[in-house]
C-alpha positions as CSV (number, residue, x, y, z in Angstrom):
1,X,0.0,0.0,0.0
2,X,1.4,3.4,-0.9
3,X,2.3,5.6,2.1
4,X,0.3,8.8,2.5
5,X,2.1,11.8,3.8
6,X,1.3,14.9,1.8
7,X,-0.9,15.1,-1.3
8,X,-1.2,18.1,-3.6
9,X,-3.9,17.6,-6.2
10,X,-6.7,19.1,-8.1
11,X,-10.2,18.5,-6.7
12,X,-13.4,16.9,-8.0
13,X,-16.5,18.3,-6.3
14,X,-19.4,16.0,-5.6
15,X,-22.1,18.2,-4.2
16,X,-24.6,15.4,-3.2
17,X,-25.7,14.2,0.2
18,X,-26.1,10.5,1.2
19,X,-23.9,9.1,-1.5
20,X,-24.3,5.4,-0.9
21,X,-22.1,2.5,-1.8
22,X,-24.6,1.2,-4.3
23,X,-24.0,4.4,-6.3
24,X,-20.3,4.3,-5.8
25,X,-20.1,0.8,-7.2
26,X,-23.4,-0.9,-8.4
27,X,-24.0,-4.5,-7.4
28,X,-23.7,-5.9,-10.9
29,X,-20.0,-5.2,-10.9
30,X,-19.2,-7.1,-7.7
31,X,-18.5,-10.5,-9.3
32,X,-14.7,-9.9,-9.7
33,X,-12.4,-11.6,-7.2
34,X,-9.5,-9.0,-7.7
35,X,-9.3,-5.6,-6.1
36,X,-8.4,-3.9,-9.3
37,X,-10.6,-3.1,-12.3
38,X,-13.4,-1.3,-10.5
39,X,-12.4,2.2,-11.4
40,X,-14.1,2.2,-14.7
41,X,-17.4,1.4,-13.0
42,X,-17.2,4.1,-10.3
43,X,-20.5,6.0,-10.1
44,X,-21.5,4.0,-13.2
45,X,-25.2,5.1,-13.2
46,X,-24.4,8.8,-12.7
47,X,-21.7,8.7,-15.4
48,X,-24.4,8.0,-18.0
49,X,-25.0,11.8,-17.7
50,X,-22.4,13.7,-19.8
51,X,-22.6,16.6,-17.3
52,X,-21.6,14.4,-14.4
53,X,-18.4,15.6,-12.7
54,X,-16.3,12.6,-13.6
55,X,-17.1,13.1,-17.2
56,X,-15.8,16.7,-17.3
57,X,-12.2,17.1,-18.6
58,X,-11.5,19.8,-16.1
59,X,-11.6,17.3,-13.3
60,X,-9.6,14.6,-15.0
61,X,-6.7,13.2,-12.9
62,X,-8.0,14.7,-9.6
63,X,-6.9,12.6,-6.6
64,X,-9.0,14.4,-4.1
65,X,-12.8,14.1,-3.9
66,X,-14.9,16.6,-1.9
67,X,-18.3,15.3,-1.2
68,X,-21.3,16.4,0.9
69,X,-22.4,14.8,4.1
70,X,-23.0,11.1,4.9
71,X,-20.7,9.8,2.2
72,X,-20.4,6.0,1.9
73,X,-23.7,5.1,3.5
74,X,-25.6,2.0,2.5
75,X,-24.2,-1.5,2.3
76,X,-20.9,-2.5,3.7
77,X,-19.2,-3.5,0.4
78,X,-15.5,-3.0,0.5
79,X,-15.6,-2.7,-3.3
80,X,-16.6,0.9,-2.8
81,X,-13.2,1.7,-1.5
82,X,-11.6,-0.4,-4.2
83,X,-13.4,1.5,-6.9
84,X,-12.4,4.9,-5.5
85,X,-8.8,3.9,-5.2
86,X,-8.7,2.2,-8.6
87,X,-10.1,5.3,-10.2
88,X,-7.3,7.4,-8.6
89,X,-8.8,9.0,-5.6
90,X,-6.4,9.0,-2.6
91,X,-8.4,11.3,-0.3
92,X,-12.1,12.0,0.2
93,X,-13.2,15.1,2.2
94,X,-16.7,15.4,3.7
95,X,-18.5,16.5,6.8
96,X,-19.5,12.9,7.7
97,X,-18.9,9.4,6.6
98,X,-20.6,6.1,7.2
99,X,-18.7,4.0,9.8
100,X,-18.1,0.8,7.8
101,X,-17.0,2.8,4.7
102,X,-14.7,4.8,6.9
103,X,-13.0,1.6,8.1
104,X,-12.8,0.1,4.6
105,X,-11.3,3.2,3.1
106,X,-8.5,3.5,5.6
107,X,-7.6,-0.1,5.2
108,X,-7.2,0.4,1.5
109,X,-5.0,3.5,1.6
110,X,-7.6,6.2,1.2
111,X,-7.5,9.1,3.6
112,X,-10.9,10.3,4.8
113,X,-10.9,13.9,6.1
114,X,-13.8,15.1,8.1
115,X,-14.3,18.9,8.1
116,X,-17.2,21.1,9.2
117,X,-20.1,21.5,6.8
118,X,-19.1,25.1,6.4
119,X,-15.6,24.2,5.3
120,X,-16.8,21.5,3.0
121,X,-19.3,23.9,1.3
122,X,-16.4,26.4,0.8
123,X,-14.3,23.8,-0.9
124,X,-17.2,22.6,-3.0
125,X,-18.0,26.1,-4.2
126,X,-14.3,26.9,-5.0
127,X,-13.8,23.6,-6.8
128,X,-16.9,24.3,-9.0
129,X,-16.0,27.9,-9.7
130,X,-12.2,27.7,-10.2
131,X,-10.8,25.4,-12.9
132,X,-7.7,23.6,-11.7
133,X,-8.6,24.2,-8.1
134,X,-6.2,22.3,-5.9
135,X,-5.7,21.4,-2.3
136,X,-2.7,20.3,-0.3
137,X,-3.6,17.6,2.3
138,X,-0.9,16.9,4.9
139,X,-1.5,13.8,7.0
140,X,1.7,14.6,8.9
141,X,0.4,18.0,9.9
142,X,-3.3,17.0,9.7
143,X,-4.1,20.0,7.7
144,X,-6.0,20.9,4.5
145,X,-4.9,24.1,2.6
146,X,-5.5,25.8,-0.8
147,X,-3.9,28.7,-2.6
148,X,-6.6,31.1,-1.6
149,X,-6.0,31.3,2.1
150,X,-8.1,28.3,3.2
151,X,-6.7,26.3,6.0
152,X,-8.3,23.7,8.3
153,X,-7.1,21.0,10.6
154,X,-8.6,17.5,11.0
155,X,-8.6,14.7,13.5
156,X,-7.7,11.1,12.8
157,X,-7.4,7.9,14.8
158,X,-3.7,7.5,15.8
159,X,-3.5,3.9,14.7
160,X,-5.1,4.6,11.3
161,X,-2.8,7.6,10.8
162,X,0.3,5.4,11.5
163,X,-0.8,2.8,9.0
164,X,-1.5,5.3,6.3
165,X,1.8,7.1,6.9
166,X,3.7,3.8,6.7
167,X,1.7,2.4,3.9
168,X,0.5,-0.6,5.9
169,X,-2.7,-2.6,5.3
170,X,-3.7,-5.4,7.6
171,X,-1.4,-7.9,6.0
172,X,1.5,-5.5,5.9
173,X,1.0,-4.7,9.5
174,X,1.0,-8.4,10.4
175,X,4.2,-9.0,8.4
176,X,6.1,-6.4,10.5
177,X,5.9,-9.0,13.3
178,X,7.1,-11.9,11.2
179,X,10.2,-12.5,13.3
180,X,8.1,-12.7,16.5
181,X,5.6,-15.0,14.8
182,X,8.3,-17.3,13.6
183,X,9.9,-17.4,17.0
184,X,6.6,-18.2,18.7
185,X,5.9,-21.0,16.3
186,X,9.3,-22.6,16.9
187,X,8.9,-22.3,20.7
188,X,5.4,-23.7,20.5
189,X,6.5,-26.7,18.5
190,X,9.4,-27.3,20.9
191,X,7.2,-27.1,24.1
192,X,3.8,-28.1,22.8
193,X,3.1,-30.0,26.1
194,X,2.9,-26.6,27.9
195,X,-0.2,-25.6,26.0
196,X,-3.4,-25.2,28.1
197,X,-5.3,-28.5,28.7
198,X,-8.2,-27.2,26.6
199,X,-6.0,-26.9,23.5
200,X,-4.9,-30.6,23.6
201,X,-6.7,-34.0,23.6
202,X,-6.2,-35.6,27.0
203,X,-5.5,-39.4,27.1
204,X,-7.8,-39.8,30.0
205,X,-10.7,-37.7,28.6
206,X,-14.0,-39.5,28.5
207,X,-15.2,-40.7,25.1
208,X,-18.3,-39.4,23.4
209,X,-20.0,-42.7,24.1
210,X,-19.3,-43.0,27.6
């Protein structure tokens, strides 16, 4: 997973409330077993409208999505985070996120930034009015800034911040303890008789029949 420290990018505004995971990635595209390839189906239904933001050349290549409140509600599908990441978004800014989506996004390297509704509305309006509007999001400083004087700080769980800064998903985090895991397995094999009685079949245990 790519580490996230500071991201400077143009912005795509999505001024819609209650954007659910069914809109982010519709159910008919959930049959793949890989995590990649979902980007082309991101917001599939809305992209049938030529005026939709992701169809506009001015927003092409943006890695920051600014959305209205309650982003990522609906079902718990992790594919929603996969689709956003595969499309190229590394950061989503909103005033509120659904809990399960919040967890899925962080585990897949996407930084979710929660700002006040007023700040989000400011960013949405500036992104819509100013072509090439860009933000600098610093996870190290926990700040969001633009070139027009906007500056806001955000909170983030310390553990999630650490994982994003280091580029660690659940597997990567576990692999950091590989030496300790190997040592435990060797010691366990060498002294297996020290395991609690409940973890081993006892010779004097009564049989199922009697």
